ROBAVO-919843 format. One line per field, with one value per residue (C-alpha): residue in three letters; x, y, z; residue number from 1. Coordinates in steps of 0.5 Angstrom, whole numbers. Each point is the difference from the previous one (the first is absolute). Layout:
<pts>
type	Ala,...
east	X,...
north	Y,...
up	Z,...
seq	NUM,...
</pts>
This chain:
<pts>
type	Unk,Unk,Unk,Unk,Unk,Unk,Unk,Unk,Unk,Unk,Unk,Unk,Unk,Unk,Unk,Unk,Unk,Unk,Unk,Unk,Unk,Unk,Unk,Unk,Unk,Unk,Unk,Unk,Unk,Unk,Unk,Unk,Unk,Unk,Unk,Unk,Unk,Unk,Unk,Unk,Unk,Unk,Unk,Unk,Unk,Unk,Unk,Unk,Unk,Unk,Unk,Unk,Unk,Unk,Unk,Unk,Unk,Unk,Unk,Unk,Unk,Unk,Unk,Unk,Unk,Unk,Unk,Unk,Unk,Unk,Unk,Unk,Unk,Unk,Unk,Unk,Unk,Unk,Unk,Unk,Unk,Unk,Unk,Unk,Unk,Unk,Unk,Unk,Unk,Unk,Unk,Unk,Unk,Unk,Unk,Unk,Unk,Unk,Unk,Unk,Unk,Unk,Unk,Unk,Unk,Unk,Unk,Unk,Unk,Unk,Unk,Unk,Unk,Unk,Unk,Unk,Unk,Unk,Unk,Unk,Unk,Unk,Unk,Unk,Unk,Unk,Unk,Unk,Unk,Unk,Unk,Unk,Unk,Unk,Unk,Unk,Unk,Unk,Unk,Unk,Unk,Unk,Unk,Unk,Unk,Unk,Unk,Unk,Unk,Unk,Unk,Unk,Unk,Unk,Unk,Unk,Unk,Unk,Unk,Unk,Unk,Unk,Unk,Unk,Unk,Unk,Unk,Unk,Unk,Unk,Unk,Unk,Unk,Unk,Unk,Unk,Unk,Unk,Unk,Unk,Unk,Unk,Unk,Unk,Unk,Unk,Unk,Unk,Unk,Unk,Unk,Unk,Unk,Unk,Unk,Unk,Unk,Unk,Unk,Unk,Unk,Unk,Unk,Unk,Unk,Unk,Unk,Unk,Unk,Unk,Unk,Unk,Unk,Unk,Unk,Unk,Unk,Unk,Unk,Unk,Unk,Unk,Unk,Unk,Unk,Unk,Unk,Unk,Unk,Unk,Unk,Unk,Unk,Unk,Unk,Unk,Unk,Unk,Unk,Unk,Unk,Unk,Unk,Unk,Unk,Unk,Unk,Unk,Unk,Unk,Unk,Unk,Unk,Unk,Unk,Unk,Unk,Unk,Unk,Unk,Unk,Unk,Unk,Unk,Unk,Unk,Unk,Unk,Unk,Unk,Unk,Unk,Unk,Unk,Unk,Unk,Unk,Unk,Unk,Unk,Unk,Unk,Unk,Unk,Unk,Unk,Unk,Unk,Unk,Unk,Unk,Unk,Unk,Unk,Unk,Unk,Unk,Unk,Unk,Unk,Unk,Unk,Unk,Unk,Unk,Unk,Unk,Unk,Unk,Unk,Unk,Unk,Unk,Unk,Unk,Unk,Unk,Unk,Unk,Unk,Unk,Unk,Unk,Unk,Unk,Unk,Unk,Unk,Unk,Unk,Unk,Unk,Unk,Unk,Unk,Unk,Unk,Unk,Unk,Unk,Unk,Unk,Unk,Unk,Unk,Unk,Unk,Unk,Unk,Unk,Unk,Unk,Unk,Unk,Unk,Unk,Unk,Unk,Unk,Unk,Unk,Unk,Unk,Unk,Unk,Unk,Unk,Unk,Unk,Unk,Unk,Unk,Unk,Unk,Unk,Unk,Unk,Unk,Unk,Unk,Unk,Unk,Unk,Unk,Unk,Unk,Unk,Unk,Unk,Unk,Unk,Unk,Unk,Unk,Unk,Unk,Unk,Unk,Unk,Unk,Unk,Unk,Unk,Unk,Unk,Unk,Unk,Unk,Unk,Unk,Unk,Unk,Unk,Unk,Unk,Unk,Unk,Unk,Unk,Unk,Unk,Unk,Unk,Unk,Unk,Unk,Unk,Unk,Unk,Unk,Unk,Unk,Unk,Unk,Unk,Unk,Unk,Unk,Unk,Unk,Unk,Unk,Unk,Unk,Unk,Unk,Unk,Unk,Unk,Unk,Unk,Unk,Unk,Unk,Unk,Unk,Unk,Unk,Unk,Unk,Unk,Unk,Unk,Unk,Unk,Unk,Unk,Unk,Unk,Unk,Unk,Unk,Unk,Unk,Unk,Unk,Unk,Unk,Unk,Unk,Unk,Unk,Unk,Unk,Unk,Unk,Unk,Unk,Unk,Unk,Unk,Unk,Unk,Unk,Unk,Unk,Unk,Unk,Unk,Unk,Unk,Unk,Unk,Unk,Unk,Unk,Unk,Unk,Unk,Unk,Unk,Unk,Unk,Unk,Unk,Unk,Unk,Unk,Unk,Unk,Unk,Unk,Unk,Unk,Unk,Unk,Unk,Unk,Unk,Unk,Unk,Unk,Unk,Unk,Unk,Unk,Unk,Unk,Unk,Unk,Unk,Unk,Unk,Unk,Unk,Unk,Unk,Unk,Unk,Unk,Unk,Unk,Unk,Unk,Unk,Unk,Unk,Unk,Unk,Unk,Unk,Unk,Unk,Unk,Unk,Unk,Unk,Unk,Unk,Unk,Unk,Unk,Unk,Unk,Unk,Unk,Unk,Unk,Unk,Unk,Unk,Unk,Unk,Unk,Unk,Unk,Unk,Unk,Unk,Unk,Unk,Unk,Unk,Unk,Unk,Unk,Unk,Unk,Unk,Unk,Unk,Unk,Unk,Unk,Unk,Unk,Unk,Unk,Unk,Unk,Unk,Unk,Unk,Unk,Unk,Unk,Unk,Unk,Unk,Unk,Unk,Unk,Unk,Unk,Unk,Unk,Unk,Unk,Unk,Unk,Unk,Unk,Unk,Unk,Unk,Unk,Unk,Unk,Unk,Unk,Unk,Unk,Unk,Unk,Unk,Unk,Unk,Unk,Unk,Unk,Unk,Unk,Unk,Unk,Unk,Unk,Unk,Unk,Unk,Unk,Unk,Unk,Unk,Unk,Unk,Unk,Unk,Unk,Unk,Unk,Unk,Unk,Unk,Unk,Unk,Unk,Unk,Unk,Unk,Unk,Unk,Unk,Unk,Unk,Unk,Unk,Unk,Unk,Unk,Unk,Unk,Unk,Unk,Unk,Unk,Unk,Unk,Unk,Unk,Unk,Unk,Unk,Unk,Unk,Unk,Unk,Unk,Unk,Unk,Unk,Unk,Unk,Unk,Unk,Unk,Unk,Unk,Unk,Unk,Unk,Unk,Unk,Unk,Unk,Unk,Unk,Unk,Unk,Unk,Unk,Unk,Unk,Unk,Unk,Unk,Unk,Unk,Unk,Unk,Unk,Unk
east	-45,8,5,4,8,4,5,5,-3,6,2,8,4,5,6,1,4,-3,0,1,-5,-6,-4,-7,-2,-8,1,3,7,3,7,3,-2,7,0,-7,3,6,-1,-4,-2,-7,-1,3,-5,-6,1,1,-7,-3,4,-2,-8,1,3,-6,-5,-2,-2,4,0,-7,-1,-1,5,0,6,1,4,1,3,7,7,0,-7,-2,6,-2,-7,2,5,-5,-5,5,2,-8,-1,6,-3,-7,-4,-6,-2,3,-3,5,-1,0,7,2,-4,-4,0,1,-7,-2,3,-4,-6,1,2,-6,-6,2,-4,-4,6,5,2,8,4,5,3,7,0,6,4,2,7,2,1,7,3,-6,-4,-7,-6,-1,-6,-6,2,1,7,-1,5,-1,1,-1,-5,0,0,5,0,7,1,3,1,-2,5,0,-1,-5,-5,-1,0,-4,5,0,5,7,7,7,0,4,-6,-5,5,0,-4,-7,0,-4,-4,-2,-2,-4,-4,-2,-3,-4,-2,-2,-4,-4,-1,-3,-4,3,-1,7,-1,-3,3,4,7,5,7,6,5,6,5,5,4,-4,-6,0,1,-6,-5,1,0,-7,-3,2,-4,-6,-1,1,-5,-6,1,-2,3,6,3,7,4,4,7,-3,-1,-6,1,-4,-5,-1,-2,-5,-2,0,-5,-5,0,3,-5,-6,3,0,1,5,-1,7,7,7,5,7,4,3,-1,5,5,6,0,5,2,2,-5,-7,-6,-8,-7,-7,-7,-5,-7,-6,0,7,2,5,-4,-3,2,-5,3,7,-1,-3,6,4,-4,1,8,0,-4,2,3,-1,0,-3,4,-1,7,-1,-2,5,4,-4,3,-1,4,-5,-8,-3,-6,2,-5,3,-2,-6,-7,-4,7,3,2,0,7,0,6,-2,3,2,-2,-6,-6,4,1,-7,-3,5,-3,-7,3,4,0,6,-1,0,6,3,0,4,5,1,1,7,1,-2,5,-1,4,-4,5,-3,6,1,-7,-6,-2,4,-4,-6,4,2,-7,-3,6,3,-6,-6,3,5,6,7,3,5,-6,0,6,2,-6,2,-2,6,-1,5,-3,7,4,5,4,-6,-1,-6,4,-6,-5,-6,-3,-2,3,5,5,-1,-2,7,1,-7,1,6,-3,-5,5,-1,4,-2,-3,-4,4,2,7,5,-2,6,-5,-3,-7,-5,-6,-7,-3,3,-3,2,-3,2,1,-7,-2,-6,4,2,5,-2,6,0,6,4,-6,-2,-8,-1,-5,-4,0,-1,-7,-3,2,-3,-6,0,1,-5,-4,5,0,-6,-1,-2,-4,-7,4,3,-4,5,8,4,7,4,1,7,-1,0,-6,0,-5,-5,0,-1,-6,-3,0,-3,-5,2,-1,7,3,6,2,6,6,-2,-4,-5,-3,-2,-3,-6,-1,0,-5,-5,-7,2,-6,5,4,-3,-7,-4,7,2,3,7,2,3,6,7,4,8,5,6,5,-1,-6,-6,-6,-8,-6,2,4,0,8,4,2,7,-2,-6,3,5,-6,-4,6,1,-8,0,7,-4,-6,4,4,-5,2,7,0,1,6,0,-3,5,-1,3,-5,-6,2,2,-7,-3,4,-2,-7,0,6,6,1,7,2,5,1,6,1,5,0,3,0,-1,-7,-1,3,-4,-7,2,1,-7,-3,4,-3,-7,1,2,-6,-5,4,-2,4,-5,2,8,5,5,5,-5,-6,-5,-4,-8,-1,4,-3,1,-4,-6,-4,-8,-1,-7,-2,1,1,6,5,8,4,7,1,5,2,-1,1,-4,2,-4,3,-2,6,1,5,-2,3,-1,3,0,-2,3,7,3,7,-1,-5,-1,-2,-4,0,-5,1,-5,0,-6,1,-6,0,2,6,7,-2,6,5,3,-4,6,2,-6,-2,7,-2,-6,6,3,-7,-1,7,-2,-7,3,7,1,8,1,-5,2,7,-1,2,-3,-6,2,-4,-4,-6
north	112,-1,4,4,-1,5,-3,0,-5,0,-7,-1,-5,-3,-4,-7,-6,-8,-4,-7,-5,4,-6,0,-7,-2,4,6,2,-1,2,2,7,3,-2,4,6,1,6,-1,-8,1,5,-4,-6,5,3,-6,-2,6,-1,-7,2,5,-5,-4,5,2,7,2,8,2,-6,-2,-4,-4,0,-3,-5,-5,6,-3,4,5,-1,8,2,-4,2,7,-1,-4,6,5,-5,-1,7,1,-6,3,-3,4,-3,-4,-4,-2,-4,4,0,-3,-7,-4,-8,-4,-2,7,2,-4,2,7,-1,-4,4,7,5,-5,-5,-1,8,-1,-2,-4,0,0,-4,3,-5,-7,-2,2,5,3,-6,-5,-4,2,-4,-2,3,-5,0,-7,-2,-6,-5,-5,-7,-7,-3,-7,-4,-6,-6,-2,-7,-1,-5,0,3,-3,4,5,0,7,1,6,5,-3,-4,2,-3,2,6,-5,-5,5,2,-7,-1,-1,0,7,-2,-7,4,6,-5,-4,6,1,-7,0,6,-2,-7,4,4,7,4,0,1,8,1,5,-2,4,-1,2,-1,2,2,-6,-3,-3,4,4,-6,-4,6,-1,-7,0,6,-5,-6,4,2,-7,-2,5,6,6,5,0,5,0,4,6,-3,-7,2,-1,-1,-6,4,5,-6,-1,7,0,-6,3,7,2,2,0,-7,-7,0,-5,-8,1,1,-3,3,-2,0,-4,5,1,-5,2,2,-1,-5,-5,2,-1,1,-1,1,0,1,4,0,4,3,2,-6,-6,-5,-5,-7,-3,4,-1,-8,1,3,-5,-5,3,1,-8,-1,6,-2,6,8,6,6,5,1,6,4,6,1,6,6,0,6,5,0,-1,-4,-5,-3,-6,-3,2,-2,-5,-3,7,0,6,0,6,2,3,4,-5,5,3,-5,-2,7,2,-5,1,8,-3,-4,6,7,3,7,-2,-4,5,5,-6,0,8,0,2,-6,-5,-4,-7,-5,-5,-5,-3,-5,1,-4,2,5,6,3,-1,3,6,1,0,3,5,2,0,1,5,-4,1,-5,-2,-3,-6,-5,-5,3,-2,-7,-5,-7,-3,5,3,-7,-3,6,4,0,-4,-5,1,-3,4,-2,5,-3,2,-5,3,7,2,7,2,-4,4,7,-2,-1,-8,-6,-6,-3,7,2,8,2,6,4,5,6,-1,2,-6,1,-1,-5,-5,-6,-5,-4,-6,-2,0,5,-4,0,5,1,6,4,5,4,-5,-5,-6,-2,-7,-2,-3,6,5,-4,0,8,2,-4,4,6,-1,6,5,-3,3,-7,-3,6,-4,-5,-7,-6,-6,-1,-6,-2,-6,-6,1,8,2,0,8,1,-5,4,6,-3,-3,6,4,-5,-1,-7,-3,-6,-4,-2,-4,3,3,6,-3,-3,7,2,-5,4,7,-3,-3,3,2,-2,-2,-5,-1,2,-1,0,5,6,1,7,5,-5,0,-6,-2,-5,-1,0,8,0,4,3,1,-1,6,-6,-7,0,2,7,3,7,0,-3,6,5,-3,1,8,1,-2,4,6,-1,-1,6,5,6,2,4,-6,-5,-5,-7,-5,-7,-3,4,-3,-7,1,3,-6,-5,3,-1,-7,-3,-2,-7,0,-4,-2,-4,-5,-1,-6,1,-5,-6,-7,-1,-7,1,5,-3,-6,4,3,-7,-2,6,-2,-7,2,5,-6,-5,6,5,4,1,-1,5,3,5,2,1,-5,-2,2,-1,-4,-1,1,6,-1,5,0,6,3,3,-6,-6,-2,-4,2,-5,-1,8,-1,-3,3,0,5,0,1,7,2,-1,-3,-4,-1,-3,0,-1,6,0,6,-2,-3,-4,-5,1,5,-2,6,0,4,2,4,2,4,6,3,8,-1,-4,2,2,4,-5,-2,-5,-5,0,-2,-6,-3,-5,-2,-1,-5,-4,0,-3,-5,-2,0,-3,6,0,-7,-1,6,1,8,3,7,2,4,6,2,5
up	-51,-3,3,-5,0,-4,-4,-5,-5,-5,-2,0,-4,5,-4,3,-2,1,6,-1,3,-1,-3,4,2,1,6,-2,1,7,2,7,2,-1,-7,-1,4,-5,-5,-6,2,2,-5,-6,2,0,-6,-4,3,-3,-7,0,1,-6,-4,1,-2,8,0,6,-2,3,4,7,4,7,5,6,4,6,4,1,0,-6,-2,1,-3,-6,0,-1,-5,-4,0,-3,-5,-2,0,-5,-4,-1,5,2,6,5,6,6,6,7,3,-7,2,-4,1,-7,0,2,-6,-4,3,-1,-8,-1,5,1,-3,-4,-1,-5,0,0,-5,4,7,4,6,4,5,-3,3,7,5,1,5,0,-5,0,-2,-7,-3,-1,-8,-2,-4,-5,0,-6,2,-3,6,-2,6,-1,4,3,2,7,5,8,5,7,6,-3,6,2,7,4,-3,-7,-3,2,-3,-2,-6,-4,1,-3,-6,-2,-7,1,8,1,-6,3,6,-3,-5,6,4,-7,0,7,-1,-6,4,6,-5,0,-6,-2,-8,-1,7,3,4,4,0,4,5,5,-5,2,-6,-5,2,-7,-4,3,-1,-7,0,4,-5,-6,3,3,-8,-2,5,-2,5,-3,5,4,5,2,5,-3,0,2,7,4,8,2,4,-6,-4,4,0,-8,0,5,-2,-7,-5,5,3,-1,-7,-1,1,4,-1,0,6,-2,7,5,5,5,-3,-3,-8,-5,-6,6,5,0,-5,1,-3,3,-2,4,-2,-2,8,0,4,0,-4,4,1,-4,-6,2,0,-7,-2,3,-3,-7,1,1,-7,-4,-7,-4,1,-4,-2,-5,-2,-5,6,0,6,4,2,8,1,0,1,-6,-4,-6,-5,-2,-6,-4,-1,5,1,3,8,4,4,5,4,6,6,5,6,-2,2,6,3,-2,4,6,0,1,7,3,1,-4,2,7,-1,-4,6,4,-6,1,7,2,5,-5,-5,-3,-4,-5,-2,-7,0,-8,-1,-3,6,-3,-5,5,6,-4,-2,6,5,-4,-5,4,7,-2,4,-3,-5,6,3,-5,1,-6,-4,-7,-2,-2,-3,5,6,1,-1,5,0,4,7,0,-5,-5,5,0,6,5,7,5,-4,-7,1,2,-2,3,6,1,-2,6,5,1,-1,-4,7,1,5,1,-3,2,-6,1,1,-7,0,-1,-4,4,-5,-4,-5,-5,-6,-3,-7,-2,5,4,6,5,6,5,4,5,2,3,1,-4,-1,-1,-5,5,4,-6,-2,7,1,-7,2,7,-3,-6,2,-3,-7,-4,-4,7,2,1,4,-2,-1,0,1,-1,1,-3,5,2,1,7,4,1,-5,3,7,-4,-3,6,4,-6,-2,-7,-3,0,-5,0,-7,-3,-3,-7,-2,-4,7,2,-7,2,6,-4,-5,5,-1,-7,-5,-5,4,7,0,7,4,5,-2,3,-4,2,2,2,0,0,1,4,-7,0,-4,2,-4,0,-5,-5,-4,1,1,6,-2,3,-2,3,7,0,-2,6,5,-3,1,7,1,-3,4,6,-2,-2,4,-2,7,4,0,-5,2,-3,-2,6,4,-4,1,8,1,-4,4,7,-2,-4,3,-5,-4,0,-7,-4,-7,-1,-7,-2,-8,-5,4,-3,-2,2,7,1,-2,4,6,-1,-1,7,4,-3,2,7,1,-2,5,5,3,5,7,-2,2,-4,3,5,-5,1,-6,0,-8,-5,-7,-8,-2,-4,-3,-2,-4,3,-7,-5,5,-3,4,0,4,3,0,6,6,7,7,5,7,6,1,-7,-3,-7,-4,-8,-5,-8,-6,-5,-7,-2,-1,-7,2,6,5,6,7,3,8,4,7,4,7,3,6,3,1,7,-2,-3,-7,-2,-1,-6,-4,-3,8,3,-5,0,5,-5,-5,4,1,-7,-2,6,-3,-8,1,-5,1,-1,-6,-4,2,2,7,-2,-4,-7,2,6,0
seq	1,2,3,4,5,6,7,8,9,10,11,12,13,14,15,16,17,18,19,20,21,22,23,24,25,26,27,28,29,30,31,32,33,34,35,36,37,38,39,40,41,42,43,44,45,46,47,48,49,50,51,52,53,54,55,56,57,58,59,60,61,62,63,64,65,66,67,68,69,70,71,72,73,74,75,76,77,78,79,80,81,82,83,84,85,86,87,88,89,90,91,92,93,94,95,96,97,98,99,100,101,102,103,104,105,106,107,108,109,110,111,112,113,114,115,116,117,118,119,120,121,122,123,124,125,126,127,128,129,130,131,132,133,134,135,136,137,138,139,140,141,142,143,144,145,146,147,148,149,150,151,152,153,154,155,156,157,158,159,160,161,162,163,164,165,166,167,168,169,170,171,172,173,174,175,176,177,178,179,180,181,182,183,184,185,186,187,188,189,190,191,192,193,194,195,196,197,198,199,200,201,202,203,204,205,206,207,208,209,210,211,212,213,214,215,216,217,218,219,220,221,222,223,224,225,226,227,228,229,230,231,232,233,234,235,236,237,238,239,240,241,242,243,244,245,246,247,248,249,250,251,252,253,254,255,256,257,258,259,260,261,262,263,264,265,266,267,268,269,270,271,272,273,274,275,276,277,278,279,280,281,282,283,284,285,286,287,288,289,290,291,292,293,294,295,296,297,298,299,300,301,302,303,304,305,306,307,308,309,310,311,312,313,314,315,316,317,318,319,320,321,322,323,324,325,326,327,328,329,330,331,332,333,334,335,336,337,338,339,340,341,342,343,344,345,346,347,348,349,350,351,352,353,354,355,356,357,358,359,360,361,362,363,364,365,366,367,368,369,370,371,372,373,374,375,376,377,378,379,380,381,382,383,384,385,386,387,388,389,390,391,392,393,394,395,396,397,398,399,400,401,402,403,404,405,406,407,408,409,410,411,412,413,414,415,416,417,418,419,420,421,422,423,424,425,426,427,428,429,430,431,432,433,434,435,436,437,438,439,440,441,442,443,444,445,446,447,448,449,450,451,452,453,454,455,456,457,458,459,460,461,462,463,464,465,466,467,468,469,470,471,472,473,474,475,476,477,478,479,480,481,482,483,484,485,486,487,488,489,490,491,492,493,494,495,496,497,498,499,500,501,502,503,504,505,506,507,508,509,510,511,512,513,514,515,516,517,518,519,520,521,522,523,524,525,526,527,528,529,530,531,532,533,534,535,536,537,538,539,540,541,542,543,544,545,546,547,548,549,550,551,552,553,554,555,556,557,558,559,560,561,562,563,564,565,566,567,568,569,570,571,572,573,574,575,576,577,578,579,580,581,582,583,584,585,586,587,588,589,590,591,592,593,594,595,596,597,598,599,600,601,602,603,604,605,606,607,608,609,610,611,612,613,614,615,616,617,618,619,620,621,622,623,624,625,626,627,628,629,630,631,632,633,634,635,636,637,638,639,640,641,642,643,644,645,646,647,648,649,650,651,652,653,654,655,656,657,658,659,660,661,662,663,664,665,666,667,668,669,670,671,672,673,674,675,676,677,678,679,680,681,682,683,684,685,686,687,688,689,690,691,692,693,694,695,696,697,698,699,700,701,702,703,704,705,706,707,708,709,710,711,712,713,714,715,716,717,718,719,720,721,722,723,724,725,726,727,728,729,730,731,732,733,734,735,736,737,738,739,740,741
</pts>
């Protein structure tokens, strides 16, 4: 039975004047909320709709109207206004969604099916632009963009040096800005995928990057080239932004999961951004992980043979500033381009890994405080979404959370180097009461947060800090595994763990003690991917299953099998989950990061560790030094003593993948000493100018030995041994490393 409401039903005519710009598009009228809140603004538009319907001979008077919206700010007020105006215009029945809510497809269903179907003469959908301060999600309606979809073949010539490494292709930005340079590489990827029998034509592609200079231009170029190569659906991150782990999450989970054949990530990771700095591009495959070597080898082959590329120049620039759907072109040639919320898929996936409600209680403790430094990279929107919106932390918890094309530039404390380490994360390190060596400093009575973290440019790396305490990446990895029972994702235990060869042996000690299968791989996240996909019926049927899985690298990269990339935000939340569990009773004193690390060392001992980076050295000289060290190992070094350390094993690391049987050679020169210490040399492939020599130093101390000294001091004798073994000072002209981490 209908409730009776007494009312004065008199219709009043209110004088008004026109507002400019009330022309509705294919998705209606969208303006800022404050515009709709102006006196007469909404009323003018609604009355114009009724007037237009009357002119079109639609029987408004005596008819039925449906009303509802997406629940954004002003939705309920607008519903009430429309109801009153409908009454005044003679409508006799009004259906309005409970709480003013009706999704766009639900509105269509109501009109087509309710009360036998096709009863209302029309419907008014409320909520179509933004809430009071932040853009809301666009409705599912499609905006049509007329376009000349013709694919043009543009003649080009080969650029030397377009061989992608483990992290894709990285060069100076001005190199990528050269005519045809980016296009050559993108077309070579498409050509390689076609040769590898990947269904590019008719498929779905994801595109996004870390927001560095040239990111937005490159997104538009890739969209036009994807259209020309037959792609039928393109997902691109809002503002051209998608963090590296978010790209993996999008590929693996969006629209049910595993829809795209892959995605282009525009990033040079932790390298500086800007027109005179670095740019990069890499392709991730259908499993969300970096393209395997068999694909990157094909890409390189095509870069050496390319003579033309395809591009649809008639495709207009896509507005990337708002999440929306566009149907570009018409008929069979039409292509759907969707600008997606950059954070949505990744954050939803992280909610499946962690107990956000428990972490929220940690965040609410009066004795808990934290700072997360996004270093003006792509992590900013993700950090604000999780830390502030989801967990309720204050905005001040997110430092440098606005992405910038130059990551803050030379004038910033980090000098635009979005690399989460003690040297470059200058602001955070100081806030946490440390210096660039990880030593405690006098904070002058300032309150130091109890937890700190930093991200790099593309958000796949992380640095973890406690109050005046630095957690090395190798220790962080081992600590996450030893405390994995605190993390809901691993409630049933771990089936596998892995580290890159240069990463310290701390993880292996935990794995051995807990009977967890352990793997030592070359540097490069793609090597972990095979282990995570082992036993998958699509990729490696019949192989052992090693998931749930945790893995990491000493280069501040940590992750799990939830995606196929290292994931800085995942690592930060994993630490917060452990802190939440360890501090679940607010009546007890707070258990700190330092206390958790100290407890770990008392059980497993401590692998003192440091990495010395010699950046921008002469590449030929570095390669000669590496070759000569390899030759000296072949000539025999076992039993020789250097600085009091006797060599037990000396080799050039080679990896036979236990899943696909592939062999990776020349993955680093290493010396293992009788006391368990290690010295390792590698040439890094992540730089752009010159070469980077990385030297890894490790010394183990058992639980009953000294486990509380400063790591950099403990390994200094090994640094002297490394120089003696390599002749680095004489060969490279460097007395000291550029960075110590």
